[in-house]
Structures are given as structure tokens and as C-alpha cells.
C-alpha positions, 0 to 999 in steps of 0.5 A: 509506482507513483503516478506520472506527473503532469504533461508540462513537467514531463516535457520540461524534464525531457527538454532540459536534459537536452538543453544541458549541453547547449551553448549559451545565448538565445535561439531563433525558435523562441528558446533560451539555449542555456535555460531550455524552452520558454514557457511563460514570458512577462515584463519581469522576464521569462520562465523556462523549463530550466527554471522549473528544474532548478526549483525541482533539484537534480534528485527530483528530476532524476526521480521523475525521469526514472518513474516516467521510464518505468511507466513507459516500460510497463505500458509497453510490456503489459498493454495487451493484458490490461483493459484500460477501458474497463479500469477507466469505467471503474474509476468513473464509478468511484468518482460518482460515489464522491458526488461527481468529477468536481467534488472528487477533484476537490477532495483529491486536491486536499489529499494529493495536490495536483491530482486530477481525474485524468491522472487518477485514472492514469494511476489506476492503469499504472497500478494494473501494469505493476500488478501484472509485473509482480504477479509474474515475479511472485507466483503463489500457489493455492497450497502456499496461500492456504499455508499462509492465510487463515480466516479468523474471528475473535472476542477481545476483552481488553486489559488496562495498560500499566504504561502511562498514556502520552499527554493528551491521549485519553485513557481507555475507559472500556479496558478492565484490570487483568483480573477482571478481564480474565474472569470475563473472558473465561466466562465467555469462553465457557459459553462458546464451548457450551454452544459454539453457534453463539460465538457471533452473538457473544462477540457482537455483544461483548468484544472490545474490538470496535473494528470487528464488533459489528461483524460478529468478531470476524477479522476476515482472512489473516496473513502470517505476519499480520498479527501479533505472534501469540495470536498467530501461533494459536490461529494457525494451529487451530483446526478449521471451524474450531474455537481454541479451547484456551484464552490467548493473552496479548498486549491488547488483552484476552482473546477467544480465537476461532478459525472460521470455515474457509468456504469462500476461499476460491472466491477470495484467493486472487485478492488474498494472493495480492495481499500476500504479495504486498506483504512479501514485498514489504518484507523483501524490499531488495527483491523489488529492486531486483525485479526492476533491475531485471526489467531495466536490463530486459529493455536495455535502458541506457542512461544518457545523463550520468547524474541520473544514472548515479541517482538511480543506481545509488538511491533507488536500486541500491540494496538496503540493509534489512530492518526487523519488522515492527510488531503489529499494533492493530487492535483488531489483530 
């Protein structure tokens, strides 16, 4: 879920929803009944909660109302399972890495206008609540995780593309002709077959994958669907600790693929399960919608505003047609 909005906007949403049914005219308590609560007053007039929502638009208001409702439900459901103090302390450590509160907020304003230290901390807590929800709904056994993740390293020798580069995009000067790339890759494969212990050394010296060069060619743990099909098929059919005995050709070039020993699996498995859940959520967007529908039913959510109900049901929770997954374009995978 996205972060909760600043308090003034939350208040404005709630008050204006209530104000929609009021009669026109000023009230004695400083509110304009037809426009909501007065927030700012000057010689030029009054700025009210209604003015703000007019600027936001009804769809934005409905989106905010839904987000706030979900946030409140998740907090109520998982507040005893999430250590807010610990998360806030982790956030403080992250903030210090960026030079303290002032520097951090300046950076956040560039990347996410309106984000403050407090809202950043609130976001981390909300993400933890959401993670609890998905952990319950997407249970992944160690066996299933083993079947869908492999630890890998590779050496890549890039091949020049026949496709014309878009204007302004530089040519890859490192890439070789197909013939040259294949010859170099075959020579490297011969060397690692003769002495598999040299794999990391050769990867650091020869691989053309900048993302893994300084890591001895290591890709870490790879999830099914994360790499191009040719790479994945070979990796998941290679014995753990072994190097595939043939070159693998993809759109990126020629790969020498190694299925690394997974001796740190137990330490990594919680993080890997989270990564796999995220992958499953992307593959099944309607599953996510079903999870939220179930949550709303559990908490007996009652829409008091028909426009908000229509927006949530038709724009947020309506099932969508599944689109074919885009092929991976990550050079390192």
C-alpha cells in the first residue's frame, strides 16, 4: 500500500464527505456548510476542505479514502505482530546514512514531494503490516522455494546486436561479433572445465556483465521467471555446485552458467520467500484484489458514499485481464 497522506488531507477527506449532504449557508462554528471546514481565511476569501477536494477530484478522494481504510484495517489486524519501535529505529539508522534528518528530507522532496521523516517511518510500518497479510495469504514451503529459486553465477561474453540503436544511444564497444564472442566463450569454458576453482577469477577478468563483474560473476539467488528462458532452463537443470558443460546463447550473448552451492539457503530463505511472493503478486494481480476483498469482508466495510463505492469496486478491486509477462531485459540475468 502507498503511504498515508498528511493529516490535513485526511481530515479534509473525512469532513468534506460529511459536508456533502449539508444545506448551504454559513454555520456559527466557523464552517461553510456547503464547502466544509474553513482552513485558511484572507481578504481574498476562504479556503475550505471542499476547495481542496474540488482540486483533488472525486477519483483522487476515493483513492485516498480507500488507502486510509486499508491502512487502518491492517494496523488493527497486525499491530500486535509488528514491532513499530524496532522499525522506527531501523528508519533512523537509514536516515543517518544520508547525513541526518535535514539531508534526508531534502532528498525525499526531490524523489517524493511531500514525504517527511514521519511519513517515511509510517510507510515502513504500513509495509510491515502489508507483508504480514501477504505472508498469511501466500504461504511458501521450503520445498517450494527450493524448486523455484537457484543460486547462480555466470560469465557473459556479449554479442553485437544487429538492431539499429535508437538515436542518441551509444554503441556497445565491448560487444564482439558472434564469431569472436563464441570463440572467446569457448576458450573460457575450456579453462573452467579444466579448473572449476578458477571460475570466479575468470569471471572477474573476462565477463562483460558489469553488474556481476566484481562479484566473481555471482547473480545470487535467481527466481523462476526472473531471467530469460534459455538461461533459466539450463540453470534449473544443472546440478548444484556444477558448471553447465555447454555455452548458452541468449539475446545478450554467450553465457557460461554455474549453479552455485546453496550453503546459505537457511539464512536467506525468509528474504527469498518475500521475493518470490512479490513475483507471484506481479504474475497474479487479481489474486491481490481477492486478498483485499476478503479483508474488507472480514472487517464488514460499509461504503457510506456511493461514488466511493463505485470507484473502489470498478477501478481498484475489479478483476483485470491477464497480460503476457514481458521478457526480462536485465543484462545480468
